[in-house]
N, C-alpha and C positions, 0 to 999 in steps of 0.2 A: 566769779564768770557765766553769761548765759550758755544754757547746753548748745549743740548744731543738731540744727534740722536740715539737711541736703536733700530735694524733692525734684523730682525730672518730671518732665512728659516726654511721651513718644516725639521720634526724633522723625518729623513728617517728608515723605516726599513731597520733592520741589519740581515735577515736572507736569504739574498745573495749580491751577488759585485754589487756595484752599476754600471750604463746605462748612457746612454748620456741623458737620462730625468732631472736624478739630478745632470749631469753638468751644463744644462741650468740654472736651477734654482740657482747654485752654482755662476754660474757666472751672473746674472739676479742683484742675490743679493750683489756680489762685486762691481757691477758698480754704485748701486745708493749707496751704501756706502762710494765708493773714493770717488765720485759727493760731498758728503755730506761733505766728509774731507778736499777736495779742495774748498769749499764755506765757511769755519771756523768752522764745527761744533766739535764738541769733541763725534765722533761716537764711541760704542759697537754694536759688531756683534756677532750673537749666532746660532749655531747648535747644533746636539749632535746625539747621539743614540736611537733613541726608541726600547730599549730592551728587554723592558718586554711584547711583543706582544706574543698573543699563536703561530702566525704562526715560531717565533726564536725557539720555544721550539721546535714544531714540526721538523722544517731542522734541528736543533741540533740532535734530535733523528734518522734522520735519516742517519747522518752520525758517528752515535756512540759517537761522544766528547760530553763532559759536557757541559753543555748549556753555564756558564759563561764564559769559552774558544772560544766558538761558536764566542758568539758575540764579543767578546776581539776583534777576528781575524777580523772578517768583519767588526766594529768599525775602525779598523786602515786602510781598504782599502778606508771608506770614507774619512778618514783625509786625506791618501796622494793623491785621488784624488783631493780635494778641494786644497791641498800643490802645485800639478802639474798644475793644472789652475790657478796661482798665484790669488787665492782667499784667503783672509788671514779672518780667527776667530778668535776674541779675546777671547772668551766661546765654547769650547767643551765638554757638559753637556750631562753624560751617564744616560740612565734610572734605570742602575741598579747598581748606584754610591749609599751606603747605607752610605757615610758622610753627604751628601748634601742633595739630591736628595732625598732619602725613608723621613727624620723628615720634608722635607720643602713639599710632596707630603702628607704628614700625618698632616701637619699642616693646610693644603688647606680643609682637609677632615673635619678637627673638627669645623675649621669656619663656615662648612656649616652645620655640626651637630647643631651649637649651632643656629643656624638659623631654624632649625625645618625642614628643607629641604632631609634630608636622613631618610628612613626610610624602613622595611624588609619586603618581600613578596616573595612567591612562584610566577616562572613565566615559562610560553611556551614558544619559540618561534625557528624562523630559525635564526638561525646565520651564518655571512659569516666571516670565518676566516682572508680570505685577506682583507678584509675593518675594522674587526675586529670590528662588531656592526651587531644590531638584526634589520632586515628589513618585515615590514609588506608585505603581499603578492600583492599587488595592487602595490608598488612599487619596481616590480622585472618585467623580460622579458616576453614574451610566455614560455619561457621552466622552469619558475621559478628560474630563475638565476640574480645576482646582474648586475647592467650594468657596473662596474668597472672590474669586475671577469665571463663574460659570460664563458660556459664549464666548471664550477666549481662547484658542488650540496651545498646546502645548509646546516647545519647541524640542526635536530631538537631539541633544550636544552632545557630541563625542570630542573628546580632547582631554589633553596630557596636564593636569592639575596638581596643585599642592592639596594634601588633604589633611584635616585635623583627628586626631584619637577621641572622638567622640565618644564611641562607645565604652574606652579606659573610666569614663568618671560616672557611669550609669549607676552606679550603686552608690558612691559619695552622695550625687545629688539627690536621690531616692532618701538619704538619712538624713541628708539637710534637712530637706521640705517635709519629713516626719517629726524629726524633733522639732521643726519649726523657726528653725537655725534663721531657713529660707522661708519665710510666709509668702503664703499667695491667701490671698483674698479675691471671691470669694471661695469658700470650701469648695463649692460645683468646680470651680477653674484648679483648684488643688489638686481633687480627683482624676480630673480633665488629665492634667499633666503628672499623673500617677500609674495611670493607665497606658499612659504614651512610652512611658518609661518601662513597664512591664513587659510590652511587647519587643523590646529590646533595642540598644540604641545601635545605627550605623555609624562608620567616620562620614564625616562630609566634608565636600571642595568648600576649603577659602580662598580661590583665586580662581581667574581665570586670564585666558592669554589676551597678550594684547591686541590681537587683531579683533577679538570679540568683544574687549572692552571696548575698543577701538579706541586706546593709550590714554582711559580717560581713569581718572582713581587713583589709589596710595599702589608706589611700586613696594613691591615683595623685594624685601631684604636679598640682598646677594643675587637677584633672579630678574635682569631688567626685561626678559621676555611675558611677564606677568604681573598684573597688578591683584590686591585683594578684592577678594570677593567682597560683596558690600556690607553683609550683616557682620563680619568679621569688625571691620573698620568702622561702622556707622552706630552699633552698640560702644564702641568705644570714645564715643563723643561726650556718651556720661562720664568718663574719666580725663580726657582731653581738654572739655572745658573748664576742668578746675585743677590743671597745672600739673596732670602724669605727666612725665616725660619731659616735660619744662619747671615747672612751680613744685619741689618737691615739699615747701613748707605749706602752700595750701590746701593741695594735695592730702597731706597728712592731715589738714584741719579736716575735711571736709569730704573723706572717703572713709566708709563706705556710704553708697546714697541709702536713706532712712527709708524711701519708696519712690519706686518707679510707677508711674500711671500711666497705663497704655491700653489700646482695647484688642479685645477679644482673638481677635485676626492674627495678630504677632505675640501670643502667651507663648506657644517654645520656643521663640526663639531668644526670650527675655527667662525664662524659667529652666531650660535645660541650655541651649549654647553656652550665650552669655554664662552661668554660674560654671559650667565648665571651661572657656575660656581663662576665666580669673582662675579658678582653682590650677591650672595648668600651669598661669604664672604667677600661681602663689602669691597672691593677692585675694584683698577680704568681700565678702559675697556682699551684694544688696541686702539691706534688711528685710525688705516686705517691695513686695509685687502687690497693687492694685491693678483688676482689671475688669474696666466697665465696659459695656453692651451697645451695641449700633444704633442711631435712629433710622427709620424710616422714614417713607415721605406719602400721607396719604394713605399708608397700607402699602406701600412697595416699599422695596430696597432702589436706593438713591444709585443713577444711573446716569451716565450722560447719553447712553443710546435710549434709553426712558424722558429724556428733558426734563428729571427731576431732581437735579442738581440745585440746593439752596444757597443763594452767593448771601453768607452770614454780615457781609458788608452793608447791605440793601435791606435789611431787617434794621441793622442799627442805626442808618440813617430815618429811617421812615416813623421808627418806635420808640429806639433812643437805646441807652446800653443795660439800664436796671432793669427792667422788662423782660429782655434774652436774657440776664442772668437768671431772675428769678426761675421765667417759663422752664428754663432747663434746667436747674438744681429742683425745683419745687414739684414739678409736674412729670419726674420722671423718676423711677429707680434705676439707678447706676447698675442693677444687675441683672433687668430684664430689655430687652429692645422696646424701644419706646417710638410710637409715631407722630413724628410732628404734623404737625396743621397750621398753617396760619389761620383759619376761624377759629381754632378753637385756643391758638394763642392770643387773640382778641378778647374772647370770654373770659380766659384768665384774667389778662389786661387788668378791663372793667372790672368783675367781680372781685378781686383778690387786691390790686392795687389801686384802683382810682376810687373804689367803692369802701376798700378795708383801710390800711396803713396811710392812703389818702388823705380819705374823708377825714377820718380820728383827729387827724393831726390838724386837720383845715377847721375842722369844728371847733377845739379845745383852743388852739392860737386865737380865734375867734372871740370865743368866751372870757380869754386871760389879758387880750391886748388892755394894756394903761394898767393892770392891777401888780402890783408888789408882790410876784411870786418865789416863792422857796425853793430855790433851784440847786443840784445837788450834783453835780456829775457824777458819774460811776465807774471804778476801773472795772473793764470783763473780766478780773479773777475774781472780784466781789460779791459775782451775782453768781446765787443758788440755781444751778441750772444744768441737775445732774442727765434728766431725761435727755436732754440739748448736748450737752458733751460724751453722752455714749455714742449717741446718732450720727455727730459728727466723727469722732473717733473710729466711727466701722465704716465710715464713707455712705451714711444714708443721709443725705444729704436733702432728702423728700420730708423725712421725721424730723428734722432740725425744723426746718422750717416749719413745719405742721406744729409743731412745739410753741414758735415766736407767733403761729396765727393763729393758736387758742387763746395766746397773751392779747393779740389785737380783739378778739372776739370779747374777751372779755371785757377788756376795758370801755368798750363800743355798746356792751353790755348796760355796765354804771354811766354812763353817760344817759342811754336812754332812760332807763330806770329813774333817775334824781334828776333830768331835766333840766340842767343848769340854767339854762335859756330864763327859767323861772325865778331864779335865785337874784337876788341881789345883797350888795355891802359884803358883809364877814360870813354870810352862809357860804356865796358864790366862790369867795378868798379860800375856804377850809375845802371845799371843793376840788378846785384848779391845785392845789397845794396835795391834795390826795391822787389826779388823775396824772399829774404832768410826772412825777416819777415813774410813772408805770409805763409809759411812753418814752421814756429815756430809757428805761432798761429795754425795751422793744427795740429803739434805735441803736441802745450797743449792741444787743444780740443780732443785730442784721450786719454787723460790719464785714464778717468774713465773708458774707455771700453780695451785700449790695452796697457798699460802701460808699460810692457817691449819695446816696438818699439817706443814708445811717449820718452821714457827715451833717445836710443837709437840716435833719431832725434837728440835732443835736445844736447845730450852730443857732438855729429859730429858736430853741427853748434854752438857750445858754443864759438868759435875764442879765437883767433883775426884771428889765422888760420883757413883753412878747409881742410880737409884730406879725400881721398875719402875708401870708407869703404869697403866690401864684400857687395853684394846685400842684403836687408834686410828681400827678399823675394825672393830666387832664381826660376825662373820658373820651373812647373811640366810638366813632358813629355806627 
């Protein structure tokens, strides 16, 4: 029986259309999932819509569209983007799903309450709608704004809410991280979380009044005047989507998550709040949290105000899916902010795809036409790929692809050195039967990253005869 592997992407807010940052995370998640399928795991992937946030309500009000209709429409944009990126999610769990998600989140609440970790008190604080969280003044920049949403004023909120005893779990969370039971990748994010814990945890509000919530969100059990604070229910999407509270067989098979893939701006919620909720409810913790960095655009942070938010659908329609997947994975370290530039993207496309893998396959296929080739398909697990495997399992996608492109350069050099276009008869056949297995290996290694391209190459080279095909990546002007 195959070992299970449960992987999640962060649950995006659906207050606006997706941008290239969402595309990056979808692609990273998909590559990890495809790799684990190839090495024999039973894989379950999940994403969904964070629909109960206040920012969704405010965005819907601006458009004059009912909230449910608004989040349903935007949800479809995210699902459509994933499909266009050739990203496969087994579960897309909506936060407004009253059939599964509401009772699941209420069960989580009840379990925490049974452990005496939920209590009511009045509170006044500075609230960032963008982050959906309260901040202390010392956590803000010199202008009194949160670092994730500079330029946006915080709201001073005063109301009576339900609170969670986060402070109670400070020591336990620290121990789980230090022992590696809860692994945070990369190390710098682990140290960041530990430093946050060292400052001491304060109890947090986990509800808001119906008035402030505009009667939107998961109702608090036993208190019809309150709705759950978005992070309490949004994080639970990772459980509600696989059966928590409604399908115990599915839940026991898939939970805990083997890895949560998230952006750096939401590390605190996943590495501190979420483990605390689960510890309180006496549920298992996720095994690993992989934290990636952000895209800037031409040297600037993406911002609607600056007008530099890039629609990934436009790029897909213009250049195709696999070129975008390659650029995102090969040219950026997940552990540093990367600057997206369409000019650099086009240079990469021509250099690595058109002149690289595309040209190699075209040259060899042309030479091999009408020859009787000895072709052996490869099982992914048969390939000796230590550096590649290590890089992928450490989420260094750029290094794994650098390994593959090293193989491409080696094969290209072999073609240039041997000049097979000058060979005939048995000599040409010998060369083709030497080079084809190298390209089959390259295509096999590309499967987690460029699935369409890998499939096209393997199909073209499946033999026993090989035919020329249109270029995989026509050069861009």
